[in-house]
Every structure is written in C-alpha cells, then in structure tokens.
C-alpha positions as a printed Julia matrix, in Angstrom:
397×3 Matrix{Float64}:
   0.0     0.0     0.0
   1.3     3.4    -0.98
   1.62    5.7     2.04
   0.97    9.4     1.6
   1.06   11.7     4.59
  -1.25   14.71    4.4
  -1.89   17.4     6.96
  -5.5    18.13    6.12
  -6.66   14.56    6.48
 -10.2    15.54    7.36
 -10.89   16.48    3.72
  -9.72   13.19    2.21
 -13.11   11.43    2.06
 -14.49   14.46    0.23
 -11.57   14.43   -2.2
 -12.1    10.73   -2.94
 -15.81   11.31   -3.52
 -15.12   13.73   -6.35
 -11.97   12.14   -7.76
 -13.83    9.72  -10.01
 -14.93   10.68  -13.5
 -18.36    9.47  -14.68
 -18.52    5.75  -15.39
 -17.59    4.84  -18.95
 -20.11    1.99  -18.81
 -23.14    1.61  -16.57
 -23.26   -1.96  -15.34
 -25.44   -3.39  -12.61
 -24.81   -6.49  -10.52
 -27.05   -9.42   -9.61
 -28.92   -9.56   -6.33
 -27.37  -12.2    -4.06
 -29.79  -13.61   -1.5
 -29.01  -17.34   -1.55
 -25.98  -19.55   -1.98
 -25.21  -21.21   -5.3
 -23.88  -24.76   -4.85
 -21.33  -24.3    -7.64
 -19.94  -21.13   -6.06
 -19.69  -23.05   -2.79
 -17.81  -25.73   -4.71
 -15.29  -23.1    -5.82
 -14.93  -21.69   -2.32
 -14.3   -25.12   -0.85
 -11.22  -25.4    -3.05
  -9.49  -22.4    -1.44
  -6.47  -23.91    0.3
  -4.83  -21.77    2.97
  -1.65  -23.84    2.57
  -1.35  -22.52   -0.99
  -1.76  -18.94    0.22
   0.93  -19.5     2.81
   3.29  -21.03    0.25
   2.82  -18.1    -2.13
   3.62  -15.6     0.63
   6.68  -17.6     1.65
   7.93  -17.69   -1.93
   7.39  -13.97   -2.48
   9.13  -12.99    0.75
  12.09  -15.22   -0.1
  13.25  -12.69   -2.71
  15.79  -10.22   -1.28
  13.32   -7.53   -2.19
  10.62   -6.71   -4.69
  11.46   -3.05   -5.15
  10.48   -1.69   -8.54
  13.83    0.15   -8.79
  15.94   -2.96   -8.22
  17.0    -5.99  -10.25
  15.08   -8.65   -8.29
  11.71   -7.39   -9.5
  12.36   -9.05  -12.86
  12.77  -12.42  -11.15
   9.46  -11.89   -9.36
   7.82  -11.14  -12.7
   9.13  -14.44  -14.08
   7.86  -16.25  -10.97
   4.37  -14.85  -11.53
   4.35  -15.84  -15.2
   5.42  -19.35  -14.21
   2.55  -19.62  -11.72
  -0.13  -18.51  -14.18
   1.28  -20.79  -16.86
   1.08  -23.68  -14.4
  -2.61  -22.86  -13.95
  -2.95  -23.23  -17.76
  -3.6   -19.5   -18.12
  -1.42  -19.15  -21.19
  -2.83  -15.84  -22.45
  -0.39  -13.66  -20.52
   0.13   -9.98  -21.31
   3.18   -8.11  -20.04
   2.23   -4.45  -19.88
   5.34   -2.26  -20.03
   5.46    1.24  -18.58
   7.93    3.77  -17.26
   7.98    5.05  -13.71
   8.12    8.81  -13.42
   9.28    9.3    -9.85
   9.17   12.49   -7.86
  11.58   11.15   -5.27
  14.9    12.95   -5.53
  16.89    9.85   -4.56
  15.66    7.86   -7.57
  16.41    8.55  -11.25
  13.39    9.77  -13.2
  11.97    8.34  -15.3
  13.14    4.73  -15.16
  12.1     1.41  -16.64
  10.93   -1.37  -14.4
   9.37   -4.82  -14.75
   5.97   -4.89  -16.44
   2.53   -5.5   -15.04
   1.63   -9.19  -15.37
  -1.88   -9.94  -16.62
  -3.24  -13.46  -17.1
  -6.34  -13.45  -19.29
  -9.19  -15.97  -19.2
 -11.44  -15.33  -22.19
 -15.18  -15.19  -21.57
 -17.42  -17.54  -23.5
 -20.43  -15.33  -24.25
 -19.33  -11.74  -23.51
 -15.56  -11.72  -24.08
 -15.59   -7.98  -24.71
 -16.68   -7.31  -21.09
 -14.0    -7.56  -18.41
 -13.81   -8.45  -14.75
 -10.36   -7.59  -13.37
  -8.94   -8.59  -10.01
  -5.47   -7.41   -9.07
  -2.78   -6.84   -6.47
   0.57   -5.08   -6.61
   3.63   -7.3    -6.42
   6.3    -4.72   -5.61
   7.43   -4.03   -2.04
   9.1    -1.12   -0.27
  11.16   -0.5     2.84
  12.02    2.91    4.24
  15.8     3.17    4.54
  18.34    5.89    5.08
  20.84    6.73    2.38
  23.22    5.38    1.28
  22.14    1.84    0.49
  22.45   -0.72   -2.28
  18.99   -1.28   -3.73
  19.86   -4.85   -4.74
  20.9    -5.94   -1.25
  18.35   -3.97    0.77
  15.96   -6.43    2.41
  12.29   -5.68    1.71
  10.15   -8.77    2.39
   6.71   -7.12    2.05
   4.78  -10.06    3.49
   1.58   -8.17    4.25
   2.25   -5.35    1.78
   1.59   -7.03   -0.55
   2.59  -10.68   -0.83
  -0.69  -11.4     0.97
  -2.79   -9.72   -1.73
  -0.87  -11.31   -4.6
  -1.4   -14.72   -2.99
  -5.16  -14.15   -2.9
  -5.2   -13.32   -6.61
  -3.1   -16.39   -7.44
  -5.38  -18.71   -5.47
  -8.4   -17.15   -7.18
  -6.79  -17.76  -10.58
  -5.84  -21.34   -9.72
  -9.46  -22.24   -8.99
 -11.45  -20.13  -11.46
  -9.23  -21.14  -14.39
 -10.98  -24.54  -14.22
 -14.4   -23.01  -14.95
 -16.06  -21.16  -17.81
 -17.52  -17.67  -17.49
 -19.57  -15.36  -19.69
 -17.19  -12.42  -19.26
 -13.42  -12.25  -19.61
 -11.48  -12.35  -16.35
  -8.07  -10.71  -16.0
  -5.87  -11.69  -13.06
  -3.49   -8.74  -12.68
  -0.33   -8.03  -10.74
   0.76   -4.4   -10.73
   4.28   -3.08  -10.33
   5.46    0.24   -8.86
   2.39    0.72   -6.69
   4.68    1.95   -3.92
   5.9     4.74   -6.19
   2.4     6.17   -6.61
   0.14    3.49   -8.17
   2.23    3.76  -11.33
   1.6     0.35  -12.92
  -2.14    0.19  -12.35
  -2.6     3.85  -13.29
  -0.84    3.44  -16.64
  -2.9     0.35  -17.42
  -6.23    1.91  -16.39
  -5.35    5.0   -18.42
  -4.76    2.83  -21.49
  -8.04    0.99  -20.89
  -9.87    4.31  -20.78
  -8.22    5.39  -24.03
  -9.24    2.12  -25.69
 -12.77    2.31  -24.2
 -12.42   -1.18  -22.74
 -15.63   -2.29  -21.09
 -14.42   -3.1   -17.56
 -17.48   -4.11  -15.56
 -15.66   -4.11  -12.2
 -12.19   -4.06  -10.69
 -11.51   -5.99   -7.45
  -8.33   -5.17   -5.53
  -6.43   -7.01   -2.79
  -3.83   -5.1    -0.77
  -2.72   -6.13    2.74
  -4.92   -9.03    3.86
  -2.89  -10.82    6.55
  -2.71   -8.63    9.65
  -5.18   -8.58   12.55
  -4.61   -6.25   15.47
  -3.81   -8.46   18.53
  -6.98   -9.18   20.48
  -9.23   -8.26   17.55
 -11.28  -10.57   15.3
 -11.29  -11.1    11.55
 -13.42   -8.5     9.78
 -13.44   -6.58    6.51
 -13.25   -2.86    5.82
 -14.45   -2.22    2.28
 -12.86    0.68    0.4
 -14.9     2.27   -2.38
 -16.16    5.7    -3.37
 -19.82    6.7    -3.15
 -19.89    6.62   -6.96
 -19.28    2.88   -6.78
 -21.99    2.05   -4.26
 -23.59   -0.47   -6.67
 -20.4    -2.51   -6.61
 -20.01   -1.96   -2.87
 -23.5    -3.24   -2.16
 -22.9    -6.24   -4.41
 -19.72   -7.23   -2.54
 -21.51   -6.79    0.78
 -24.27   -9.12   -0.41
 -21.67  -11.68   -1.51
 -20.02  -11.47    1.9
 -23.27  -11.71    3.86
 -24.36  -14.71    1.79
 -21.15  -16.75    1.56
 -19.24  -15.48    4.62
 -22.11  -14.74    7.02
 -19.94  -14.94   10.15
 -17.66  -12.1     8.97
 -18.47   -8.46    9.75
 -18.08   -6.16    6.77
 -18.58   -2.41    6.38
 -17.5     0.51    4.24
 -14.44    2.46    5.42
 -11.96    5.08    4.2
  -8.19    5.27    4.36
  -7.16    8.37    6.26
  -3.74    8.26    4.64
  -2.34    6.36    1.71
  -3.96    4.81   -1.32
  -4.05    1.59   -3.29
  -4.63    0.38   -6.84
  -8.44    0.44   -6.91
  -8.17    4.23   -7.15
  -6.43    3.96  -10.53
  -9.56    2.4   -11.97
 -12.26    4.55  -10.4
 -10.29    7.65  -11.43
 -10.49    6.45  -15.04
 -14.22    5.77  -15.08
 -14.53    2.2   -13.79
 -16.27    0.73  -10.76
 -13.61   -0.47   -8.34
 -13.35   -1.78   -4.79
 -10.7    -2.93   -2.3
 -11.34   -5.05    0.81
  -8.92   -3.94    3.53
  -7.58   -4.8     6.94
  -8.96   -2.58    9.66
  -8.05    0.9     8.4
  -7.49    2.06   11.97
  -5.09   -0.78   12.72
  -3.14   -1.5     9.56
   0.0    -3.55   10.06
   2.56   -1.33   11.83
   5.36   -3.29   10.14
   4.74   -2.36    6.49
   7.6    -0.62    4.7
  10.07   -2.11    7.19
  12.28   -5.2     7.34
   9.77   -6.59    9.85
   6.99   -6.94    7.29
   7.36  -10.7     7.62
   5.28  -13.79    8.33
   4.44  -13.97   12.02
   4.69  -10.27   12.81
   3.0    -8.59    9.87
   1.11  -11.53    8.42
  -0.27  -12.94   11.65
  -3.64  -14.34   10.51
  -3.91  -16.92    7.74
  -7.6   -17.08    8.58
  -8.06  -13.48    7.49
  -6.01  -14.02    4.32
  -8.26  -16.97    3.5
 -11.44  -14.93    4.13
 -10.26  -12.12    1.84
  -9.37  -14.65   -0.86
 -12.81  -16.26   -0.64
 -14.55  -12.89   -0.85
 -12.48  -11.98   -3.92
 -13.1   -15.35   -5.57
 -16.86  -15.34   -5.02
 -17.24  -11.7    -6.12
 -15.2   -12.2    -9.28
 -16.91  -15.48  -10.18
 -20.45  -14.15   -9.76
 -19.72  -10.86  -11.53
 -18.1   -12.73  -14.43
 -21.19  -14.91  -14.88
 -20.34  -18.55  -14.27
 -21.34  -21.06  -16.95
 -21.88  -24.41  -15.32
 -23.13  -26.3   -18.36
 -20.51  -27.88  -20.56
 -20.14  -26.46  -24.06
 -20.72  -29.03  -26.79
 -18.1   -29.16  -29.48
 -19.12  -29.25  -33.14
 -17.94  -32.49  -34.71
 -19.99  -32.21  -37.88
 -18.37  -29.65  -40.18
 -21.56  -29.51  -42.26
 -23.68  -28.07  -39.42
 -24.88  -24.68  -40.6
 -23.79  -21.53  -38.79
 -26.31  -18.69  -38.73
 -23.79  -16.03  -37.62
 -20.43  -15.78  -35.91
 -18.18  -13.34  -34.04
 -14.4   -13.43  -33.64
 -12.5   -11.84  -30.73
  -8.79  -11.45  -30.06
  -7.26  -12.59  -26.75
  -8.11   -9.23  -25.16
 -11.8    -9.62  -25.98
 -11.84   -7.07  -28.79
 -14.13   -7.92  -31.74
 -12.15   -8.34  -34.97
 -14.59  -10.09  -37.3
 -18.3   -10.86  -37.48
 -20.95  -11.84  -39.99
 -24.7   -12.4   -39.7
 -27.21  -14.48  -41.68
 -24.44  -16.35  -43.43
 -25.75  -19.96  -43.35
 -22.28  -21.39  -43.84
 -20.6   -24.5   -42.53
 -17.61  -24.08  -40.25
 -15.03  -24.8   -42.94
 -16.12  -21.71  -44.88
 -15.39  -19.14  -42.15
 -12.68  -16.79  -43.59
  -9.81  -16.05  -41.21
  -6.95  -15.55  -43.66
  -6.91  -11.77  -43.14
  -6.41  -12.04  -39.36
  -2.98  -11.41  -37.9
  -1.04  -14.2   -36.2
  -2.37  -14.86  -32.72
  -4.96  -16.59  -30.56
  -8.65  -15.93  -31.24
 -12.02  -16.88  -29.8
 -14.95  -17.63  -32.12
 -18.6   -17.65  -31.1
 -20.79  -19.66  -33.49
 -24.54  -18.99  -33.39
 -26.05  -22.17  -34.75
 -29.15  -22.8   -36.82
 -30.76  -24.63  -33.88
 -30.23  -21.68  -31.52
 -27.18  -23.08  -29.7
 -24.01  -21.05  -29.18
 -20.65  -22.82  -29.48
 -17.29  -21.35  -28.46
 -13.97  -22.33  -30.01
 -10.41  -21.11  -29.52
  -7.95  -21.26  -32.42
  -4.41  -20.18  -33.25
  -3.89  -18.23  -36.48
  -0.37  -18.95  -37.69
C-alpha cells in the first residue's frame, strides 16, 4: 500500500468522492440472496496452505522493489505460476515510472505488469479484473544498495498477490460469460504507477471493464481483535459496494463487513475509479493496519499474523469475481460435424476485442474466412441454426 502523509486529512473522504470521473459503462450487478452450490464448490477449493506457500515464496526474494534488479525475477515467478494454472494468455504491460523522489532517477524502466487473461465464452468484450501489486518497499536511510536492501513485504503485498493467485488457480478450471483478467501491478509503492498506466490505457481504448476488485494487505489482525473486513470504495461505486456486501453476507455470514476510508495512503483500486470504472478494495482494519509495512519486519508472524483473514479475503475476492463474471456451469458441446450450418459468428482477439463478425451467413464451419487475421490466438462464437451457441479457440499462424 502506498503511504501518503497529508496534513488536512479531514478532507480526504471528500476528495475521494469527487476524484472519479463518470462511469464509462453503466453496469449493474445481480442480487445475491441465496448460496449457489457451484460457487460453494469453488470456495471449498481455497487452500490456505497454498496462500501460505505463495507468501513464503514472495518474501524469499531479497526484495521486490520496482527500482531494483530482483523485481524481474518476481515477474518471471508470476508468469510461471499462471502458466502452471494453464492461463497461457499472458500480457506483459510495459510502462515507465516517473518518480518524484529525488533519490531515484526519473523516469526509469521497471518490470511490467503481469496480466493473465481468461477469455469469456459469451461476452468476451466485457471484463472483470482482479489485481494486487507485487512490488514491495522499505524505508531506509541513504546510502544503500537497492539490490541488497531487504524488503520482504509479506503483508504489503505478498498477501494480496497470494489471494489473486489462489483465485486464478481455482477459477481457471471453470467457464464464465465475461473475460477475467488476473493482474499483478508493479510500482504501486511509487504512486500506483503500474495500475494507473494500465487503467489509463483501458480508458483510451474504451475497454468495457465491468468491475475491478483489488487485494492489498490481507494478513494482519490487530492483537486481540477478530477477523473482519473494511471495504474501500467511493460513493460513486456504491452499486459494486452493495454487491460485494451481499456476496459477503451470503457466503461469509460470520464475517463483519462495512465501508471504510483510508485516512492516509492509497491503493490500486483508485487507478480504476479515477479512469471511469467501478472499483473496490477489501482492507484490513483501516485504523489498525500492520505497523510493520515498509520495514524489514513486514514478515510472516509479525505482519502476516492471521492466515484465517487471508483466507477470508481470498474467498470474498473469488466469489465476487466469479459471480460478476457470470459462471457457466453447463458444458459447451463441441461441433464435430463440419456440415452443421452456422447462422452467424463473431471473432474476438485474446483481449476480448471484436475483430470479425458476420450475420445471416448460413455457412458450414469450414467456410469461415480467417486468412486476413494477424497471427495470434482468437475466440470464435458460433450462433447455430438450432439456436445453440458454441465457443472455439484457435491459433492463427
């Protein structure tokens, strides 16, 4: 989590209320008043041992500072994890950090954002994004060697990254109507740089992002307190806030949840709501955030002291993303007969952008023209004569 100290902290909630531009797209969310057995099936697969292993792996790097050399190794580690989950559509989003800190060169190049993309079956052009920043930071006095400075960042934000990874591991085994992007941002500690540059590009491209779900610092509970959730969102995003509350009340009924505001600092959900998208970020108690962040003591045991809370945050993220993406629980039948007539079809690239379509064609599948498409992976939706919709993925060489 990026810390920003301000003197007039009493005006911050007002600032946040007016920081968001009007929504680019006006989406609503389903009413959640009963449990779905398939969503429960997904939630039962959340394994706290996996979350713990991810945090241990991430904190084993000397540091994850965006201005050091180790951040590139962390990027490779993330790509390896998503590939292992069979999420092979991975985008590396490059950007430059423009820093206003005198001790750091400006601008400088750092490791890219890592985005693993799971294409939606029926609405691939609509996106659900869940993300967490993978860089860490430790306050240190000059001089120091950035490549030997220890910065474990267990709570801030190995805990959040682990929740996104566990969500991806499970949801990658299911089909959804909308496209899901599992994102890991870099240079959050320098001012939300990675997520801001990506959200800015999404706004320029008019990408239809239905909702953004953020995880940042999920593993610390103030000693003597109980697991609960503070939900960060602006009044403009109350539809999304109410949806997440309903998900929590329905699937995590024993957990208290309420809206709250950070009195100092910020996190990556702001990058999206400032560019016209509904966004939300479950948080540790905003009044008792881990006192160890940005220090060498942001480690397992001190700073991440509740695997139960990390598991709860992961489950809330998973259920919210799954329901918002529109789970498809019926299997999709493949077309074995090439002579079955296609009424119409649509073709999307791996980012869900439409690249080709045709209606009232009454062709068989072998007659669909794709020679003009560039090399890459594509998703085709076939609208059949009998009213069925069939989805196929293909590689254009």
